[in-house]
C-alpha positions in Angstrom: 97.6 99.3 128.8 98.0 102.9 127.6 94.8 102.6 125.5 92.9 101.3 128.4 94.0 104.2 130.5 93.1 106.7 127.8 89.6 105.2 127.7 88.9 105.4 131.5 85.9 107.5 132.2 86.7 110.8 134.0 84.4 111.3 136.9 86.2 114.0 138.8 89.5 115.9 139.1 91.1 113.2 141.2 90.4 110.6 138.6 91.8 112.8 135.9 95.1 113.3 137.8 95.3 109.6 138.5 94.9 108.8 134.8 97.6 111.3 133.8 100.0 109.8 136.4 99.4 106.3 135.2 100.0 107.5 131.6 103.3 109.1 132.5 104.5 106.0 134.4 103.6 103.8 131.4 105.5 106.1 128.9 108.6 106.1 131.2 108.5 102.3 131.6 108.2 101.8 127.8 111.1 104.2 127.1 113.3 102.5 129.7 112.6 99.1 128.2 113.4 100.2 124.6 116.5 102.3 125.2 119.4 100.4 126.8 122.5 102.4 127.8 125.7 101.4 126.0 128.9 102.1 127.8 131.4 104.0 125.5 134.7 102.1 125.0 137.4 104.8 125.3 141.0 103.9 124.1 144.3 105.3 125.4 144.9 108.9 124.6 148.0 111.2 124.5 147.0 114.8 125.0 150.5 116.3 125.0 152.8 116.6 123.3 151.1 116.9 119.9 152.3 116.0 116.4 154.8 118.6 115.1 155.8 120.0 118.5 159.4 121.0 119.2 160.6 119.2 122.4 163.5 120.5 124.6 164.6 119.4 128.0 162.2 117.5 130.3 158.8 117.0 128.7 155.7 115.8 130.6 153.7 113.3 128.6 150.0 113.8 129.5 146.9 111.7 128.6 144.7 108.8 129.7 145.4 105.1 130.0 142.1 104.3 131.9 140.3 101.9 129.6 138.0 99.0 130.4 140.1 95.9 131.2 143.2 97.9 132.0 146.2 95.8 133.3 149.3 97.8 132.6 150.7 100.7 130.4 153.9 101.6 128.8 155.2 104.9 127.3 157.9 104.5 124.7 159.5 106.3 121.8 161.0 105.3 118.4 162.9 107.1 115.6 160.6 108.4 112.9 160.6 106.3 109.9 162.2 103.3 111.7 161.0 100.1 110.0 162.6 97.7 112.5 159.9 98.2 115.2 162.4 99.2 117.8 160.9 101.1 120.8 162.8 102.6 123.7 160.9 102.5 127.0 160.4 105.7 129.0 158.2 104.3 131.8 155.7 101.6 132.7 152.8 101.6 135.1 150.2 99.1 136.6 147.9 102.0 137.6 145.3 103.4 135.2 145.7 107.2 134.8 142.8 109.4 133.7 143.7 112.7 132.1 147.0 113.3 134.0 150.8 112.9 133.6 151.6 109.5 132.1 155.4 109.9 132.1 158.3 112.4 132.2 160.5 112.3 129.1 164.1 113.7 129.4 164.9 114.5 125.8 168.4 115.7 126.7 169.6 112.1 126.9 168.9 111.4 123.2 170.2 112.9 120.0 168.3 115.6 118.2 165.9 114.3 115.6 162.3 113.4 114.8 160.6 110.8 116.9 157.3 109.0 117.4 155.8 108.6 120.9 153.6 105.6 121.9 151.3 104.9 124.8 150.5 101.1 124.9 147.9 99.7 127.2 147.8 96.0 127.9 144.4 94.6 128.8 143.5 91.7 131.0 142.7 89.5 128.0 146.3 89.9 126.7 145.4 92.3 123.9 146.9 95.8 123.6 145.7 99.3 122.6 148.0 102.0 121.3 148.0 105.7 121.0 150.7 107.2 118.8 152.0 110.8 118.4 154.2 111.1 115.3 156.6 113.9 114.1 157.9 115.0 117.4 161.0 117.2 116.8 163.6 117.0 119.6 165.9 120.1 119.2 168.1 120.5 122.3 171.4 121.0 120.4 170.4 122.1 117.0 168.5 125.3 115.9 164.8 125.0 115.4 163.8 125.2 111.8 162.0 128.3 110.8 159.1 127.6 108.4 159.7 129.0 104.9 157.1 131.6 104.0 155.1 130.9 100.9 156.3 133.0 98.0 154.3 136.1 97.3 152.7 136.2 93.9 154.2 139.0 91.8 151.6 140.8 89.7 152.8 141.6 86.2 153.3 145.2 85.4 151.2 146.4 82.5 153.2 148.2 79.9 151.2 151.1 78.3 150.7 150.7 74.6 152.2 153.6 72.6 150.2 154.7 69.6 152.2 156.4 66.9 150.5 159.4 65.3 151.8 160.5 61.9 152.4 164.3 61.8 152.2 165.8 58.2 155.3 167.8 57.2 154.5 171.5 56.5 154.5 172.6 52.8 157.7 174.5 51.8 157.3 178.2 51.6 158.9 180.1 48.7 161.8 182.2 50.0 162.0 185.9 49.0 164.7 187.1 46.6 168.1 187.6 48.1 169.0 191.3 47.9 172.7 190.3 48.0 172.6 188.6 44.7 175.0 190.3 42.1 173.9 191.0 38.6 176.4 190.9 35.7 176.3 194.7 35.5 177.3 194.9 39.2 180.2 192.6 38.6 181.4 194.7 35.7 181.2 197.8 37.7 183.1 196.2 40.5 185.9 195.1 38.1 186.1 198.6 36.5 186.2 200.4 39.9 188.8 197.9 41.1 191.0 198.4 38.1 190.8 202.2 38.3 191.7 202.1 41.9 194.7 199.9 41.2 195.9 202.3 38.5 195.6 205.3 40.7 197.4 203.5 43.5 200.3 202.7 41.1 200.5 206.3 39.9 200.6 207.6 43.4 203.2 205.0 44.3 205.4 206.0 41.3 205.2 209.7 42.1 206.1 209.0 45.7 209.1 206.9 44.7 210.3 209.6 42.2 210.2 212.2 44.8 212.3 210.2 47.2 215.1 209.7 44.7 215.5 213.4 44.3 
């Protein structure tokens, strides 16, 4: 059909506009017949709280339960790591909720600990769809843990290398002669003078003693 339109003779401006209009209508019809819209299947969603959040007091649970084939919904919680499959109901509803408050959770009625939150939607065919939020920390009566900072890397201190340099000892210098050195002649003179002085002292002492006796 499009080939036929393209080959139509153009006689005037009106025929040209008619041909363009028919061509656009043909392209639109072909596109609509090839592309068929597919509805997106959206499951249940919990927008708040989020994994790792610390919960205290009354906590609003927000999200969406509006999924195709909705019949009923339930919000419940369980202990983290519980392998028994035990869930404690918070609330139920037969009304689909789209991005709004699903439930109000009073965490003061339970013991402090780590929990998992679940939104379960039951469909009209009997099947269920779940949305889970793990690692919720209820801390009403115990202190909230402070994250431990990562250790800071300590850079090693470089020790300077000491280079030993040998210093040559100075050559010994000859000492000059000591003028106080005594020669044998000086020693003899000292002995002679000392003996003479001792004799004179004894003579003088004898004369002094003789005079005192008189």
